matplotlib code that plots the C-alpha trace (Angstrom):
import matplotlib.pyplot as plt

x = [-9.5, -7.9, -10.2, -9.5, -5.8, -3.0, -1.1, 2.1, 2.5, 5.7, 5.5, 2.0, 2.0, 3.0, 0.7, 0.2, 0.4, -2.4, -4.7, -4.2, -4.2, -7.6, -9.1, -7.4, -8.2, -11.9, -11.7, -8.2, -5.9, -3.4, -0.2, 1.4, 5.2, 6.6, 9.0, 5.9, 7.7, 5.7, 3.7, 5.6, 8.7, 11.0, 9.5, 8.6, 5.3, 5.5, 6.0, 3.5, 0.9, 2.3, 0.1, 0.7, 0.3, -3.1, -4.5, -3.2, -4.9, -8.1, -8.6, -8.2, -4.5, -2.2, 0.8, 4.3, 7.0, 10.3, 13.3, 13.5, 17.3, 17.0, 15.5, 12.4, 12.3, 9.0, 7.2, 5.2, 6.3, 2.9, 1.7, 0.0, 0.8, 3.4, 3.2, 6.5, 6.2, 8.8, 11.7, 14.0, 14.8, 18.3, 20.3, 22.8, 25.8, 24.2, 23.5, 25.4, 23.4, 20.1, 21.0, 22.0, 18.8, 16.3, 17.8, 18.6, 15.4, 13.4, 15.6, 15.2, 11.4, 11.2, 13.4, 11.3, 8.1, 9.5, 6.5, 3.9, 1.8, 2.9, 4.7, 4.1, 7.3, 6.8, 9.5, 9.3, 9.2, 12.3, 14.3, 13.7, 16.0, 14.0, 12.9, 13.9, 10.3, 8.2, 5.1, 6.8, 4.9, 7.6, 7.5, 8.7, 11.6, 12.8, 16.4, 17.0, 19.1, 20.4, 18.5, 15.5, 12.4, 12.5, 10.1, 12.0, 14.5, 18.0, 18.8, 15.7, 16.9, 19.9, 18.2, 15.1, 17.1, 19.0, 15.8, 14.5, 17.7, 17.6, 13.9, 14.3, 17.1, 15.0, 12.0, 14.0, 16.1, 13.2, 10.6, 8.5, 6.2, 6.7, 5.3, 7.5, 5.4, 7.0, 4.8, 4.4, 2.3, -0.5, -3.4, -6.6, -8.3, -5.3, -2.7, -0.3, 1.5, -1.6, -3.3, -0.2, -0.3, -4.1, -3.4, -0.6, -2.6, -5.5, -3.1, -1.8, 1.7, 4.0, 4.8, 8.6, 8.7, 6.3, 7.4, 5.6, 3.7, 5.1, 2.8, 2.0, -0.2, -1.6, -3.3, -6.0, -5.7, -9.1, -7.9, -4.7, -6.8, -9.0, -5.9, -4.0, -5.6, -5.0, -1.4, -0.8, -2.2, 0.2, 3.2, 5.9, 9.1, 11.1, 9.3, 6.8, 7.6, 4.7, 4.1, 1.6, 0.0, -3.3, -4.8, -5.0, -2.2, -2.6, -0.2, 0.8, -0.3, -3.8, -4.3, -2.9, -5.3, -8.1, -7.0, -7.0, -10.5, -11.8, -10.2, -10.8, -7.1, -4.7, -2.1, 1.5, 4.5, 8.2, 8.9, 11.8, 12.8, 13.4, 11.6, 11.2, 7.9, 6.8, 4.0, 4.0, 2.5, -0.4, -0.8, 0.8, -1.0, -4.3, -3.8, -3.6, -6.1, -8.4, -8.9, -8.9, -12.4, -11.5, -11.7, -9.0, -10.9, -14.0, -12.0, -9.8, -12.9, -14.3, -11.1, -11.5, -15.0, -13.7, -11.1, -13.6, -15.8, -12.9, -12.4, -9.0, -8.6, -6.0, -6.8, -10.5, -9.6, -7.6, -10.4, -12.9, -10.5, -9.9, -13.6, -14.2, -11.9, -13.6, -16.2, -14.6, -15.0, -17.9]
y = [-22.1, -24.5, -25.9, -27.9, -27.6, -26.5, -23.7, -22.0, -18.4, -16.5, -12.7, -12.8, -9.3, -7.7, -6.2, -9.4, -11.8, -10.1, -10.0, -13.7, -14.9, -13.3, -15.3, -18.6, -18.4, -18.6, -22.3, -23.4, -23.3, -20.7, -19.9, -16.6, -16.3, -12.8, -10.8, -8.6, -5.3, -2.2, -1.1, 1.5, 1.2, 1.3, 4.6, 3.6, 3.2, -0.5, -1.3, 1.4, -1.1, -3.8, -5.0, -6.1, -9.3, -8.3, -7.6, -11.0, -12.7, -10.8, -12.4, -15.9, -16.5, -18.0, -15.6, -17.1, -14.5, -15.6, -14.6, -17.2, -17.1, -17.9, -20.7, -22.4, -25.3, -24.1, -24.0, -27.1, -29.3, -30.8, -28.1, -29.4, -26.3, -23.6, -20.0, -18.3, -14.5, -13.2, -11.2, -8.4, -5.2, -3.8, -1.0, -1.7, -1.8, -4.8, -6.9, -9.9, -9.9, -9.5, -12.5, -14.6, -13.9, -14.2, -17.3, -19.2, -18.3, -20.0, -23.1, -23.2, -23.0, -25.7, -28.0, -27.4, -28.2, -30.9, -33.2, -30.7, -31.5, -28.4, -25.1, -21.7, -19.7, -16.1, -14.5, -11.3, -10.0, -8.1, -11.2, -10.4, -8.3, -5.2, -5.5, -3.0, -2.9, -1.7, -3.4, -6.8, -9.2, -10.9, -14.7, -17.3, -18.2, -14.7, -13.6, -12.9, -10.2, -7.1, -4.3, -3.2, -1.0, 2.3, 1.2, -2.0, -2.3, -2.5, -5.8, -7.5, -8.9, -10.7, -11.9, -13.2, -15.0, -16.7, -17.5, -19.2, -21.3, -22.4, -23.2, -25.3, -27.3, -27.8, -28.9, -31.6, -32.6, -32.8, -34.0, -31.0, -30.1, -26.4, -23.6, -20.5, -17.4, -14.3, -11.6, -8.2, -5.2, -6.0, -3.9, -3.8, -1.8, -2.5, -1.0, -1.6, 0.6, 1.8, 2.6, 4.4, 6.6, 7.1, 8.4, 10.7, 12.1, 12.8, 14.5, 16.8, 15.3, 15.2, 11.6, 11.1, 7.7, 8.1, 6.2, 7.0, 4.8, 2.3, -0.7, -3.3, -6.3, -5.6, -8.3, -7.8, -9.5, -11.2, -12.9, -14.0, -15.5, -17.3, -18.8, -20.3, -23.7, -24.2, -23.0, -25.4, -28.2, -27.2, -27.7, -30.2, -31.6, -29.9, -26.6, -25.0, -21.3, -19.0, -15.2, -14.1, -11.2, -10.0, -10.4, -6.7, -4.4, -1.1, 1.7, 3.8, 6.9, 5.3, 4.6, 8.0, 9.7, 7.7, 8.8, 12.4, 11.9, 10.2, 12.7, 15.9, 16.8, 17.7, 15.1, 16.2, 14.0, 14.0, 11.8, 9.3, 8.6, 5.0, 3.5, -0.2, -2.0, -4.6, -6.2, -10.0, -12.7, -14.3, -17.3, -19.9, -18.8, -18.7, -22.3, -23.2, -20.9, -19.7, -16.0, -13.3, -12.1, -8.5, -5.6, -3.1, 0.2, -0.9, -2.2, 1.0, 3.2, 1.1, 1.4, 5.2, 4.9, 2.9, 5.4, 8.2, 6.3, 6.3, 10.0, 11.4, 8.8, 6.4, 3.8, 4.0, 3.6, 0.5, -0.9, -0.4, -1.8, -5.0, -5.5, -5.2, -8.1, -10.3, -7.9, -7.4, -10.9, -13.3]
z = [7.0, 9.5, 12.2, 15.4, 15.1, 17.5, 15.8, 16.7, 15.3, 15.7, 15.5, 16.8, 18.1, 14.8, 12.2, 10.1, 13.0, 14.9, 11.9, 11.1, 14.7, 15.3, 12.5, 13.3, 17.1, 16.3, 15.4, 16.6, 19.6, 18.8, 20.6, 19.8, 20.3, 20.5, 22.6, 23.4, 23.2, 24.1, 21.0, 19.0, 21.2, 18.2, 17.0, 13.4, 11.6, 11.2, 14.9, 15.9, 14.7, 17.0, 19.9, 23.4, 25.4, 26.8, 23.3, 22.1, 25.0, 24.4, 20.9, 22.4, 21.7, 24.3, 24.5, 25.0, 25.5, 24.0, 22.0, 19.2, 19.5, 23.2, 25.4, 23.9, 26.3, 27.8, 24.5, 23.7, 20.8, 19.8, 17.4, 14.3, 12.2, 12.3, 10.9, 11.2, 10.8, 13.2, 11.8, 12.8, 11.0, 11.6, 10.0, 7.2, 9.5, 11.3, 8.2, 9.4, 12.6, 10.7, 8.5, 11.4, 13.5, 10.7, 9.2, 12.3, 14.2, 11.3, 11.6, 15.4, 15.2, 12.5, 14.5, 17.6, 15.7, 13.4, 14.1, 12.8, 9.8, 7.9, 8.3, 6.6, 6.5, 5.6, 3.5, 1.4, -2.1, -1.0, -2.1, -5.8, -8.0, -8.8, -12.5, -15.1, -16.3, -13.3, -14.8, -14.8, -12.5, -10.4, -10.7, -8.2, -10.6, -11.2, -10.1, -6.4, -4.7, -6.4, -4.7, -2.7, -2.9, -1.1, 1.7, 2.4, 5.2, 3.8, 5.5, 4.3, 0.9, 2.3, 5.5, 3.7, 1.1, 4.0, 5.8, 2.7, 2.3, 5.9, 5.7, 2.6, 4.3, 7.4, 5.5, 3.8, 6.8, 9.3, 6.8, 7.7, 4.9, 4.2, 2.1, 1.8, 1.2, -0.4, 1.1, -0.6, 0.4, 2.8, 4.0, 6.0, 8.7, 11.1, 8.8, 5.9, 3.4, 1.6, 5.0, 6.1, 3.0, 3.6, 7.0, 5.8, 2.9, 5.3, 7.6, 5.0, 4.9, 1.9, 0.9, 0.9, -0.8, -3.7, -6.9, -10.1, -11.0, -8.4, -9.0, -6.3, -5.9, -2.3, -0.5, 2.2, 5.6, 5.0, 1.8, 3.6, 6.4, 3.9, 2.1, 5.0, 4.9, 1.2, 1.5, 4.3, 2.1, -0.6, 1.7, 0.6, 2.2, -0.6, 0.3, -2.0, -2.8, -3.5, -3.9, -1.3, -3.1, -4.3, -7.8, -8.7, -9.8, -7.9, -8.1, -5.1, -7.1, -7.6, -3.9, -2.9, -5.4, -3.9, -0.4, -1.5, -2.9, 0.3, 2.7, 0.6, 1.1, -1.8, -2.7, -2.1, -2.8, -3.5, -6.5, -6.4, -10.0, -10.9, -7.9, -8.9, -9.1, -6.5, -8.4, -8.2, -10.4, -8.4, -10.8, -8.7, -5.5, -7.4, -8.6, -4.9, -3.2, -5.9, -6.5, -3.9, -2.8, -1.9, -4.3, -3.4, -4.2, -2.2, 0.8, 0.8, 0.9, 3.8, 5.7, 5.4, 6.8, 9.7, 10.5, 10.4, 12.8, 15.2, 14.9, 15.9, 18.7, 17.4, 20.1, 19.1, 15.4, 16.1, 18.3, 15.5, 12.9, 14.9, 15.5, 11.8, 10.8, 8.2, 6.9, 3.4, 2.2, 1.9]

ax = plt.figure().add_subplot(projection="3d")
ax.plot(x, y, z, "-o")
ax.set_aspect("equal")
plt.show()
């Protein structure tokens, strides 16, 4: 974990940003850049996990409201490290706009912070061509483009590939050591795809996007926080590309069956034939960070206990989840 640094994090009010910012703010000066939209204002499950400016301030992060495609002149330039998480999701008919925003915003942030020691640019496993064999572990050198998983935004593959290209150029052009992380499924008390499914199973809903077996390599927020320092150390001017995934292959069926067991509710789903796998090879990341510390089945059960402690009050659940950060790893 980084200590005594001045860190810029974009997308700080989002699900992943909030989880990582909380950990980093314990030992660093963290600035969180976001537009700070009202939580859940877009009406989808992902942004329902977003947090507001007051919550970011409450965890010791300095909020800075900005559109990354707008004026950044008031933002300091003396950051030692950069974590770029911000991205926009747009419908298919706005693909060109999504590519432009996601690619150029990364470039603008890297130019603004060109004197930093290192940058962590977060891309996505959406860049990969879905494999014919769902059990194939996607490697950093595998083909890009060519499709998407059902839960991914339709503009993500093209916009994230463009983000990576711009980031690689900026790393070399500005001499800014960079690691590009291809992030897959994340989870923890605050949310993520497995937690969304847990909530839906417990609520008696029918899952609409259930592949079978649909394997993933989910990574816990605690493991992500533990790995940031090593990933920053691995940054290079030619940009290091790494899968940011967990060490265990877990199918969506497996976590939904566990959700049914935990909640006592029957599992109901609509199967989508041919749903691709999203499991990634963690070998390169493990060579940099060492193994993950979290065991999925144990952490998932603890997330259920946390939600039960919060009762039906969503705000209370989130409060308990946020206060529980860091309890799954040693």
